[in-house]
N, C-alpha and C positions, 0 to 999 in steps of 0.2 A: 784428160778434164782434169781441170786445177783440183788440188789437195787443199781445200778450203771447208771449212765446216760450214754449214747454211746458217746456222742458228747462232752459234756464238763467235764465227770469225776465225776461229782457229786455222793456223795456217804454218807452212814448214819455217823451223829456223833453222839459220847455221851457226857453225862451233867448230870447233877444234876437234880432232883425235889428238891426245898424250901420249906419246910413246914410254917406256921406261927411262930411255934417252932424255925425253923435255923436248921434243921434236915434234911440231905441230903440222899436222895436214888437215884441211878442211875437209867437213863432213856434214850431214844435213839430220835434222831431227823432225821426224816426221810424225803428224797428229795421228792419233787412232780411228782412222775415219772407218764408218762402218754405211753400208746403203741399207736404208731400212723404209720399212712401209710403216704409215701411220694412217690410221681412219680418222677422219675430221666429222665428228657427228654434226656437228652445227648444219652443213652444207651436204652431208650424207656422199663422202666421198672418201677414195684413196690417194694419198699421195707418197710418191719416193723419194727420200731426201737423204742425203751423204752428211752426215752428222757423226761428230767426236763421240766419245763414250760420255763427256761432259754434257756434249749437248742433249744425249739421250736425258740423262737426269732432269737435265734443263725442263723438258718437254714433260716429263715424267711429273714435274712438280706443278709446272703453270701451264699444261695443255698445249696440246699443237698447233690451236689458232691463236692462242692468246702470244704464244713463241714465235710464230710466223710473223705477228705483226710487231713485235718488239726486234726483229733482226730489220723489218724492212724500216722501222723509226730510225733505226741505228744507221741505216744504210748499206746492210750486209749485204741485203737484196736489192732487187730491184724490182 
């Protein structure tokens, strides 16, 4: 599975581990993804989404259907 938030599109970032002697090695920063089940009252169905913690806050503020529609309009989901 890809490590991308379905709502806001947050994904893995690449950076460096920096040691005390300033040697740099590559590492990855993973988003805080959760598989969460949401109820859509307009269509009377449940959906399971892989969302980040920030995506859950976005859904709580704007609603599931509106958040999915915005993600579709931005091209995050197809």
